[in-house]
N, C-alpha and C positions, 0 to 999 in steps of 0.2 A: 536834904536838900529842898523836900517840900515846904519846909517853913520859908524858904527864900523865893520859891517860884509858885508855891501853890499846887493844889492837888486838885485839879480841875477835870472833869470827865473829858474824854476824847470828843471833840466837836468836828462836824464836817469841816474839810478844809475849804478855805476861801480862795478866791482867784489871787488875790495879793498876798504874797508870801511877806512875812515881817521877819527881819533880823535885827539881833541886838547891836545897838550903836553904844559904844563906850565913850566916855569924855575923855578928852586928852589930858595927858599928865598936867599938874599944875605948872603955869607959866614960870614960877619961882625955880631957878635951877637947883638940883639936889644931887650930890654924889650918890644918894641912896638910890636913884631911880637909873643909874648907869647910862645916864645921855651922854656922858663923855666917850663912851665905846663907839668905835666907827661903824659898827653894824648895827647900832640901834638909833633909829630914827623914827619920829612922827610922820615925816613928811612921805618918805618911801624908803623901804628898807633896801640895801645895795645887793639884794638877792631875790630870786623868786621864791614864793612860798610853795611848799609841797603839801598836796592834800593827804591829810593823816585819816582815811576811811576807817582803817583798822581801830582807831580809838572809839569809834561810834558806839560799839556795843558795851564796851567797859566803862566809858564816860558816861552813859545815860542808864546805867544798871541800877542805880539808886533812885532815879526818877521813876523808871518803869518797873521796880520792885511791885509785886502784888497787883499788877495791872492785868485784865484779861486780854487786852489788845494793847501792846507796847506803843507808846508814842514814837512817831517817827522823828528824825532829826530836824526835820523842817518845822514840825509841830512844837519840839522843844525850843526851837529858836524863837517862834512866836510867844511861848510861854515866858521866854527870858526877856523878850522886848517889853511884854507887858509888866514884869516885875521890875525891870530896869527903869520903866518909866516912872515908878513910885520911889525907888532907892537907886539913884546912879551911883552912888559912893560906896555901896557895898562891896567888900573885898571877896565875898563869896560869889556873887553875882557876876563880878568882872572876871573871876577866875573860870567860871562856867561859860561865860560869853568867850572867853579866849580859847576853851575847848571847842566851842561851836566853830570858831573862826579857824582853828588848826585842821579840824576836820575838812572845812570848806577848802583850804589851803591857801588862805588869805593872810600872808604875814604881816601886812601893814594893819590890819584890823586887830588880829591876835596880839600884836605888839602894844598897839594901843590900850586894849583892855588890860594887857599885863602890867602895864606902867601905872594905870589907875588900881589896879589890885595892889601892886607894891607900895603905892602911895597911901592906900587905905589900910593895909594889912597892919595887926598889931605885930611887934617884932617876931614873937615866937611863930607866927604863921607865914611869914614872908618867904620862907622855903618853897612853898606851893608855888607861888608865882615866879620866883628865881628859876626852878626847875622847868617849869613850862617854857619860859623866856630862853632858856638854856636849850631846850629841844628845838624850838624854832631856829635858832642860831645854828644848832648843830647841823640840821637839816638843810640850812642855807649855806653850809660848809666855811661859816665863820667860827672855826674851833677854837681860836685864841680867845674871843670874847665868851663863847660858851662855856670855856674852862673857868674863866674868871667867876662867872655867875653859879657854877656847880660849886666851886669852892666857898663861895658866899654862903650857898645853901647848906653847905656841909658843916660850916661854922655855927650854924643856927641848929641843925639836927643832923648829927653825923651817923646815925643808925637808918635813915631813909633808904630803904631798897631801890627807888627810881633815882635817886641822887648818886648812890655808889655805882649803880649800872651805867648811868649816862657818864660819870666820870671816868669809867673803865673804858667806855666806847671812845671818848675823846682821847684819851692817853693812847690808845691803839692806833687811831688815824693820824696822831702826831709822832708815832714811832716811839714813844716812851714806854719800851716793852716791860721793863721790870716794875714800874709804878703801875702799868695797866694790869699786870699779873696780880699784883697785891690787891687792886681794886676788885678785880673779877673774883679772886679768891675770897674776899670778904663776901661778896654776894652770893657766891655759890655756898657758902658756909650758912649765911641766913636762910637761903633757899631750903637747903637740907633740914635746918632747924624748924622751918615752917611746915614741911611736910611731915616731920617727926611729931610736931604738936596736934597735926590735923587727924 
Protein backbone atom coordinates (compact mmCIF):
# COMPACT_ATOMS: atom_id res chain seq x y z
CA UNK A 1 0.00 0.00 0.00
CA UNK A 2 2.85 2.37 0.74
CA UNK A 3 3.83 2.22 -2.94
CA UNK A 4 0.52 3.87 -3.75
CA UNK A 5 0.07 6.44 -0.98
CA UNK A 6 3.64 7.05 0.17
CA UNK A 7 5.19 6.44 3.55
CA UNK A 8 5.34 9.93 4.94
CA UNK A 9 6.01 10.81 8.53
CA UNK A 10 3.05 11.83 10.60
CA UNK A 11 2.51 15.57 10.34
CA UNK A 12 0.63 17.89 12.62
CA UNK A 13 -2.96 17.97 11.52
CA UNK A 14 -4.03 20.99 9.54
CA UNK A 15 -7.32 22.74 10.12
CA UNK A 16 -8.65 21.80 6.68
CA UNK A 17 -9.36 18.11 6.32
CA UNK A 18 -8.65 16.62 2.91
CA UNK A 19 -10.84 13.82 1.63
CA UNK A 20 -10.23 11.69 -1.45
CA UNK A 21 -12.41 12.44 -4.46
CA UNK A 22 -12.78 9.80 -7.12
CA UNK A 23 -13.57 10.47 -10.74
CA UNK A 24 -16.93 9.44 -12.01
CA UNK A 25 -16.98 6.26 -14.02
CA UNK A 26 -16.49 6.70 -17.76
CA UNK A 27 -19.42 8.36 -19.54
CA UNK A 28 -19.56 5.47 -22.00
CA UNK A 29 -22.11 2.92 -20.76
CA UNK A 30 -20.70 -0.48 -19.90
CA UNK A 31 -22.49 -3.52 -18.50
CA UNK A 32 -19.23 -4.29 -16.66
CA UNK A 33 -19.85 -1.29 -14.38
CA UNK A 34 -23.31 -2.60 -13.40
CA UNK A 35 -24.94 0.81 -13.90
CA UNK A 36 -28.02 -1.04 -15.15
CA UNK A 37 -28.73 -2.26 -11.60
CA UNK A 38 -31.36 -0.12 -9.85
CA UNK A 39 -29.34 0.43 -6.68
CA UNK A 40 -26.17 1.65 -8.42
CA UNK A 41 -26.23 5.32 -9.26
CA UNK A 42 -23.63 8.06 -9.55
CA UNK A 43 -26.17 10.71 -8.66
CA UNK A 44 -27.43 9.35 -5.39
CA UNK A 45 -27.97 5.78 -4.24
CA UNK A 46 -31.58 4.93 -3.35
CA UNK A 47 -30.54 4.22 0.26
CA UNK A 48 -28.63 5.82 3.12
CA UNK A 49 -25.01 4.89 3.66
CA UNK A 50 -24.01 3.04 6.82
CA UNK A 51 -20.83 4.12 8.61
CA UNK A 52 -18.56 1.08 8.89
CA UNK A 53 -16.19 2.26 11.62
CA UNK A 54 -15.38 -1.35 12.42
CA UNK A 55 -13.42 -1.51 9.14
CA UNK A 56 -11.02 1.22 10.21
CA UNK A 57 -8.45 -0.85 12.08
CA UNK A 58 -8.33 -3.70 9.56
CA UNK A 59 -8.49 -1.43 6.51
CA UNK A 60 -5.51 0.67 7.55
CA UNK A 61 -3.41 -2.08 9.18
CA UNK A 62 -1.05 -2.32 6.19
CA UNK A 63 -0.53 1.44 6.10
CA UNK A 64 0.08 1.65 9.85
CA UNK A 65 2.29 -1.44 10.03
CA UNK A 66 5.64 -0.56 11.60
CA UNK A 67 4.64 2.96 12.61
CA UNK A 68 5.30 4.07 16.18
CA UNK A 69 2.21 6.26 16.07
CA UNK A 70 -0.50 4.97 13.73
CA UNK A 71 -2.06 7.40 11.30
CA UNK A 72 -5.67 8.29 11.98
CA UNK A 73 -8.46 7.69 9.50
CA UNK A 74 -8.48 11.42 8.70
CA UNK A 75 -4.71 11.49 8.08
CA UNK A 76 -5.00 8.50 5.77
CA UNK A 77 -7.74 10.36 3.90
CA UNK A 78 -5.29 13.24 3.37
CA UNK A 79 -2.59 10.84 2.12
CA UNK A 80 -5.07 9.28 -0.29
CA UNK A 81 -6.10 12.73 -1.51
CA UNK A 82 -2.48 13.59 -2.23
CA UNK A 83 -1.79 10.29 -3.98
CA UNK A 84 -4.97 10.53 -6.06
CA UNK A 85 -4.06 14.02 -7.23
CA UNK A 86 -1.15 12.33 -9.02
CA UNK A 87 -2.98 9.20 -10.20
CA UNK A 88 -6.79 9.33 -10.30
CA UNK A 89 -7.09 6.17 -12.38
CA UNK A 90 -5.29 3.77 -10.02
CA UNK A 91 -7.58 0.86 -9.21
CA UNK A 92 -5.72 0.38 -5.91
CA UNK A 93 -6.19 4.02 -4.84
CA UNK A 94 -9.85 3.97 -5.87
CA UNK A 95 -10.42 0.84 -3.77
CA UNK A 96 -8.63 2.45 -0.79
CA UNK A 97 -10.65 5.65 -1.22
CA UNK A 98 -13.82 3.53 -1.26
CA UNK A 99 -12.78 2.02 2.08
CA UNK A 100 -12.31 5.56 3.42
CA UNK A 101 -15.86 6.49 2.34
CA UNK A 102 -17.36 3.23 3.62
CA UNK A 103 -15.90 3.98 7.05
CA UNK A 104 -17.38 7.48 6.78
CA UNK A 105 -20.77 6.04 5.76
CA UNK A 106 -20.95 7.89 2.44
CA UNK A 107 -22.49 5.41 -0.01
CA UNK A 108 -22.44 7.89 -2.90
CA UNK A 109 -18.69 8.58 -2.70
CA UNK A 110 -17.90 4.91 -2.02
CA UNK A 111 -19.92 3.91 -5.09
CA UNK A 112 -18.18 6.54 -7.23
CA UNK A 113 -14.76 5.24 -6.15
CA UNK A 114 -15.73 1.61 -6.69
CA UNK A 115 -17.04 2.29 -10.19
CA UNK A 116 -13.70 3.95 -10.92
CA UNK A 117 -11.90 0.92 -9.45
CA UNK A 118 -14.02 -1.47 -11.54
CA UNK A 119 -13.29 0.54 -14.65
CA UNK A 120 -9.51 0.56 -14.05
CA UNK A 121 -8.96 -2.90 -12.51
CA UNK A 122 -7.43 -5.75 -14.47
CA UNK A 123 -9.99 -8.56 -14.81
CA UNK A 124 -8.35 -10.80 -12.19
CA UNK A 125 -8.58 -8.01 -9.57
CA UNK A 126 -12.13 -6.79 -10.26
CA UNK A 127 -13.44 -9.00 -7.45
CA UNK A 128 -11.95 -6.55 -4.91
CA UNK A 129 -14.18 -3.69 -6.07
CA UNK A 130 -17.15 -5.99 -6.68
CA UNK A 131 -17.10 -7.27 -3.10
CA UNK A 132 -16.77 -3.77 -1.68
CA UNK A 133 -19.66 -2.54 -3.82
CA UNK A 134 -21.73 -5.58 -2.86
CA UNK A 135 -21.10 -4.74 0.81
CA UNK A 136 -22.31 -1.17 0.28
CA UNK A 137 -25.49 -2.48 -1.39
CA UNK A 138 -25.98 -5.18 1.26
CA UNK A 139 -25.87 -2.60 4.05
CA UNK A 140 -28.34 -0.51 2.03
CA UNK A 141 -30.64 -3.56 1.92
CA UNK A 142 -30.34 -3.86 -1.87
CA UNK A 143 -29.92 -7.62 -1.54
CA UNK A 144 -30.80 -8.66 -5.10
CA UNK A 145 -28.22 -6.32 -6.64
CA UNK A 146 -25.63 -7.22 -3.98
CA UNK A 147 -26.17 -10.87 -4.87
CA UNK A 148 -25.45 -10.19 -8.56
CA UNK A 149 -22.17 -8.48 -7.66
CA UNK A 150 -21.08 -11.25 -5.29
CA UNK A 151 -21.75 -13.88 -7.95
CA UNK A 152 -19.65 -11.86 -10.41
CA UNK A 153 -16.83 -11.68 -7.83
CA UNK A 154 -17.05 -15.42 -7.17
CA UNK A 155 -16.79 -16.06 -10.92
CA UNK A 156 -13.42 -14.28 -10.82
CA UNK A 157 -12.16 -15.81 -7.58
CA UNK A 158 -14.30 -18.51 -5.98
CA UNK A 159 -12.09 -19.02 -2.93
CA UNK A 160 -12.24 -15.50 -1.51
CA UNK A 161 -13.22 -15.64 2.14
CA UNK A 162 -15.00 -12.25 2.08
CA UNK A 163 -17.01 -13.12 -1.04
CA UNK A 164 -18.23 -16.42 0.36
CA UNK A 165 -19.06 -14.86 3.74
CA UNK A 166 -21.06 -12.06 2.10
CA UNK A 167 -22.73 -14.53 -0.27
CA UNK A 168 -23.89 -16.61 2.69
CA UNK A 169 -25.17 -13.49 4.50
CA UNK A 170 -27.15 -12.36 1.45
CA UNK A 171 -28.64 -15.81 1.02
CA UNK A 172 -29.69 -15.82 4.68
CA UNK A 173 -31.55 -12.50 4.47
CA UNK A 174 -33.20 -13.71 1.27
CA UNK A 175 -34.34 -16.90 3.10
CA UNK A 176 -32.44 -19.25 0.80
CA UNK A 177 -31.55 -21.54 3.69
CA UNK A 178 -29.99 -24.50 1.87
CA UNK A 179 -27.71 -22.39 -0.31
CA UNK A 180 -26.83 -20.16 2.67
CA UNK A 181 -25.87 -23.21 4.73
CA UNK A 182 -23.59 -24.41 1.92
CA UNK A 183 -21.90 -21.00 1.60
CA UNK A 184 -21.41 -20.71 5.37
CA UNK A 185 -20.07 -24.28 5.52
CA UNK A 186 -17.47 -23.42 2.87
CA UNK A 187 -16.49 -20.31 4.85
CA UNK A 188 -16.19 -22.25 8.12
CA UNK A 189 -14.08 -24.99 6.52
CA UNK A 190 -11.67 -22.31 5.22
CA UNK A 191 -11.61 -20.68 8.63
CA UNK A 192 -10.68 -24.02 10.21
CA UNK A 193 -7.98 -24.55 7.58
CA UNK A 194 -6.57 -21.07 8.27
CA UNK A 195 -6.42 -21.74 12.03
CA UNK A 196 -4.73 -25.10 11.42
CA UNK A 197 -2.11 -23.46 9.21
CA UNK A 198 -1.26 -20.74 11.75
